Structures are given as C-alpha cells and as structure tokens.
C-alpha positions in Angstrom: 105.7 92.9 135.1 103.2 90.2 134.2 102.9 91.7 130.7 106.7 91.8 130.4 107.0 88.1 131.3 104.3 87.2 128.8 106.0 89.2 126.1 109.4 87.5 126.7 107.9 84.0 126.6 105.6 84.7 123.6 108.4 86.2 121.5 110.7 83.3 122.5 108.2 80.7 121.5 107.5 82.3 118.1 111.2 82.7 117.3 112.4 79.3 118.6 109.5 77.0 117.9 106.6 78.2 115.7 108.7 80.1 113.2 111.5 77.5 113.1 110.2 74.0 113.0 107.7 72.4 110.5 106.7 69.6 112.8 108.2 68.6 116.2 108.1 64.9 115.5 110.6 65.2 112.6 114.3 65.3 112.8 115.3 68.9 113.7 117.4 69.6 110.6 114.7 68.3 108.3 112.0 70.1 110.1 113.9 73.3 109.9 114.5 73.0 106.1 110.8 72.2 105.5 109.8 75.3 107.5 112.1 77.4 105.4 110.5 76.1 102.3 107.0 76.8 103.6 108.0 80.4 104.4 109.7 80.9 101.0 106.6 79.8 99.2 104.9 82.9 100.6 107.9 85.2 100.6 108.9 84.8 97.0 105.4 84.5 95.6 104.1 86.9 93.0 102.1 89.9 94.3 98.5 89.1 95.0 96.4 92.3 94.6 93.1 90.5 94.2 91.2 88.3 96.7 91.1 85.5 94.2 94.9 85.5 93.9 95.3 85.6 97.7 93.0 82.7 98.0 95.0 80.8 95.3 98.3 81.4 97.2 96.8 80.2 100.5 95.4 77.1 98.8 98.8 76.4 97.2 100.7 76.6 100.5 98.0 74.5 102.3 98.1 71.8 99.6 101.9 71.7 99.7 101.8 71.3 103.5 99.2 68.5 103.5 101.0 66.7 100.6 104.3 66.9 102.5 102.8 65.5 105.7 101.2 62.7 103.6 104.5 61.9 102.2 106.1 61.8 105.7 103.3 59.7 107.2 105.6 56.7 107.6 108.2 58.8 109.5 105.6 60.4 111.7 104.2 57.0 112.6 107.6 55.5 113.5 109.0 55.2 117.0 111.6 57.8 116.2 108.8 60.4 115.9 108.1 60.3 119.7 111.8 60.4 120.4 112.3 63.4 118.2 109.5 65.2 119.9 110.8 64.5 123.4 114.3 65.6 122.4 113.0 68.8 121.0 110.8 69.5 124.1 113.7 68.9 126.5 116.0 71.1 124.4 113.5 73.9 124.3 112.9 73.7 128.0 116.6 74.1 128.7 117.0 77.0 126.3 113.9 78.9 127.7 115.1 78.4 131.3 118.5 79.8 130.3 117.0 82.7 128.4 114.7 83.7 131.3 117.5 83.4 133.8 119.4 86.0 131.9 116.7 88.5 132.7 116.0 87.4 136.3 117.8 88.2 139.5 119.7 85.5 141.4 118.4 83.3 142.8 115.8 82.3 140.2 112.2 82.0 141.4 111.3 78.6 142.7 109.3 76.4 140.3 110.7 78.2 137.2 111.7 75.0 135.4 108.3 73.3 136.2 106.4 76.3 134.8 108.6 76.4 131.7 108.1 72.7 131.1 104.3 73.0 131.1 104.4 76.0 128.7 106.8 74.3 126.3 104.9 71.0 126.3 101.7 72.9 125.5 103.4 74.9 122.7 104.9 71.8 121.2 101.5 70.1 121.1 100.1 73.1 119.3 103.0 73.2 116.8 102.4 69.5 116.1 98.7 70.2 115.1 99.2 73.4 113.1 100.6 71.7 109.9 97.7 69.3 109.8 95.1 72.1 109.5 93.7 72.5 106.0 93.4 76.2 106.8 96.4 78.5 106.9 96.7 79.1 110.6 99.4 81.7 111.4 101.0 82.5 114.8 102.7 85.9 114.9 104.5 88.1 117.5 104.3 91.8 116.8 107.7 93.4 117.1 108.3 97.0 118.5 107.9 99.9 116.0 105.6 97.8 113.7 102.7 99.6 112.1 99.4 99.5 113.8 96.9 97.0 112.3 93.8 96.8 114.4 92.7 93.7 112.5 95.2 91.6 114.4 96.0 93.9 117.3 94.1 95.0 120.4 95.1 98.5 121.5 95.8 98.7 125.2 96.3 101.8 127.5 97.8 102.6 130.9 101.4 101.7 130.2 103.5 104.5 132.0 106.0 106.4 130.0 109.7 105.6 130.4 111.4 108.1 132.8 115.0 107.1 132.7 115.5 104.6 129.9 119.0 103.0 129.9 119.9 104.5 133.3 123.3 103.3 134.5 124.3 102.2 131.0 126.8 104.2 129.0 125.4 105.7 125.8 126.9 104.5 122.6 127.2 106.5 119.4 123.9 105.3 118.1 122.1 106.4 121.2 123.7 109.8 121.0 122.8 110.2 117.4 119.2 109.3 118.2 119.1 111.9 121.0 120.6 114.5 118.7 118.0 113.7 116.1 115.2 114.0 118.6 116.6 117.3 119.8 116.8 118.6 116.2 113.2 117.4 115.6 112.1 119.3 118.7 113.9 122.5 117.5 112.2 122.1 114.1 108.8 121.9 115.8 109.5 125.0 117.9 110.9 126.9 114.9 107.7 126.0 112.9 105.5 127.3 115.7 107.5 130.5 115.9 107.2 131.0 112.1 103.4 130.6 112.3 103.2 133.1 115.2 105.3 135.6 113.2 103.0 135.1 110.1 99.9 135.8 112.2 101.5 138.9 113.7 102.4 140.2 110.2 98.9 139.5 109.0 97.4 141.5 111.9 99.7 144.4 111.2 98.8 144.3 107.5 95.1 144.3 108.4 95.5 147.3 110.6 97.3 149.2 107.9 94.6 148.3 105.4 91.9 149.6 107.8 93.8 152.9 108.3 94.2 153.3 104.6 90.5 152.7 104.0 89.6 155.3 106.7 91.9 157.9 105.0 90.3 157.0 101.7 86.8 157.7 103.0 88.0 161.0 104.6 89.5 162.1 101.3 86.3 161.2 99.4 84.3 163.5 101.7 86.5 166.6 101.2 88.1 165.8 97.8 85.6 168.0 95.9 86.4 171.0 98.0 90.1 170.5 98.4 90.8 169.3 94.8 92.7 166.3 96.1 94.2 163.7 93.9 92.4 160.5 93.0 92.9 157.7 95.5 95.5 155.2 94.4 96.1 151.6 95.3 95.5 150.8 99.0 98.8 150.6 100.8 99.5 147.4 102.6 97.2 145.3 100.4 99.9 143.2 98.9 101.4 142.6 102.4 98.1 141.1 103.5 98.0 138.7 100.6 101.7 137.7 101.2 101.1 137.1 104.9 98.0 135.0 104.2 99.9 132.8 101.7 102.8 132.4 104.1 100.5 131.4 106.9 98.7 128.8 104.7 102.0 127.3 103.6 103.3 127.0 107.2 100.0 125.5 108.3 100.3 122.9 105.5 103.8 122.0 106.6 102.8 121.7 110.2 99.9 119.4 109.2 102.3 117.3 107.2 104.6 117.0 110.2 101.7 115.9 112.4 100.7 113.2 110.0 104.2 111.8 109.9 104.1 111.3 113.7 102.1 108.1 113.4 101.4 105.6 116.1 103.7 102.5 116.2 103.8 99.5 118.4 105.8 100.2 121.6 105.2 96.9 123.4 103.4 93.6 122.6 102.4 91.3 125.5 101.2 88.2 123.6 101.1 86.7 120.2 98.4 86.9 117.6 96.7 83.9 116.0 95.0 84.3 112.6 93.4 82.0 110.1 94.6 83.8 106.9 91.8 85.0 104.8 89.2 83.8 107.3 89.2 85.2 110.8 91.4 86.3 113.7 91.3 83.8 116.6 93.3 86.0 119.0 94.4 89.6 118.7 97.8 90.6 120.1 97.5 93.1 123.0 99.8 96.1 122.2 100.7 99.5 123.6 101.6 102.3 121.2 103.7 105.4 121.1 104.1 108.2 118.6 107.2 108.2 116.4 
C-alpha cells in the first residue's frame, strides 16, 4: 500500500505540476502556455539520429528556456511572483487532497492535509528551480504498459499477481472483448503445442518405417543372389521423414516468434524518474513488470 500511495502522488505531481507549468511564480495561464511551447520544441523537432544532433536539440531548448527566464526577470522579481506561487501552492494542495480522498475510505486519515501541504510545497520549490538549470533536467512518470528501459527504470520483484481484478464491478464490452482475446490467445498457444506434438509423433513413426525398410533391404541383399529378387527401390517412408522434419521446424519457428512477442511491459510504477538528458540519470523509477 505504501507503493500504491507513492505511485498516486508521483503521477499526480507530474501531471498537475511538472508537466503543466513552466514556472510557479508566473501567472498560471502564461506559465501553462510557456510549458506547452517548451514541450512542442522537442515534440515537433526533426529526428535526431546522431549524438551531435541530439546535443544540438538539447542546447536549443536550454537556450530558449534561459532566454525566456531572462526576459521574464522583471516579472519574477515583482511582488506578484510570490503571490502567484502561493496561489498555485494552495490550489494544488486542495486538488491533491480531493484526489486522494476519492481513493480513501471515510473518514480520511488524520493529518492528510498537513502531509499533502509539505509534499506540494517541496514539489513547487523543485519546479521553480528546474527551469533555471542550464542542463535539460527531465522529471517523468512511467505509465503502465510502457516498454522496459533499464536506463531510467529499476526493476523490482515481489508484487503479487492479481487474483480477482475488478471484483464487484460489472464488466463492460471492452473488458469482455479483452477476456475473449486472452482466451483466444490461450487456445492458439495450446493448438500450437498440440501441432508440435503431432509433428514429433509423425516423425517418430516415419523413422520407425525407415528403420524397418532398411532392415528389409539388408535381408534382401543377403539372399538376393539366390532368390533372384528385384533390385531395391527407393526407401519407403523417406519423403515422410523429410516432410515431418520441415513441419516441426516451421512450428518451432512460429512458437519462438510467439514467445518473442510476449515481451515484458511496465505493470506498476511506484515513483518518478529524474534524468539529465544526455548526461546521467539522477533517480531511476522503481517498476514492476508483467508479460503481455
């Protein structure tokens, strides 16, 4: 439950603060627009296949951010800056308390608002310093079903499997479709295994036929001169062995392909990741995985 609480708070802070506002001391609407511009500089940039191009893009964004803060220096030094920061802090505290209460049983734990206030104030202080960094410091929360990237993720273990997910809640059409798909996938896997077993059985029978044919050929060679027998023809069952081997190889390749497609994805992330782009990872996100 501790990991669940950390996950809820971390994701909320990234969505509502770090990924939304450029600087907490600015007027909220202006701060939001500047953050959108900063994100669009990276989102709509040309592909950067080389390290030099990646470094150039990071320098471009950092220079824009520092130049913007320099142009807003008068606003950030005015009395309204502290007022904007306090207003944003109080608003975020109210929103986080309301968001947590939606997932908590009544009555809410004592001291909830005090703990939330401390967390939000620390997060707002970090958000005020991030734009002033000359490096490109990035705070990210890893969402479920994301691909595993051990560069910024720390793989954890010990999370128990879900026994009755969604118990007590009526299944909608999407859930039923998902269950049908899983059932179909399971049937495909069992059918694949049965096909492989059949191919192995056919190969064994073909080998036995080939051994019997070779034994008869040897016997005919010993007495052929006396009995005037015919010349030995092609070995019966030889083509069947080749066909069985080819079928088994094909099925093995298909099974291997299915196993590769079942890759590990993020099931649950308990905290955020902090990275200096192109430099180092300050904190890896602890994640639990599952096969999909």
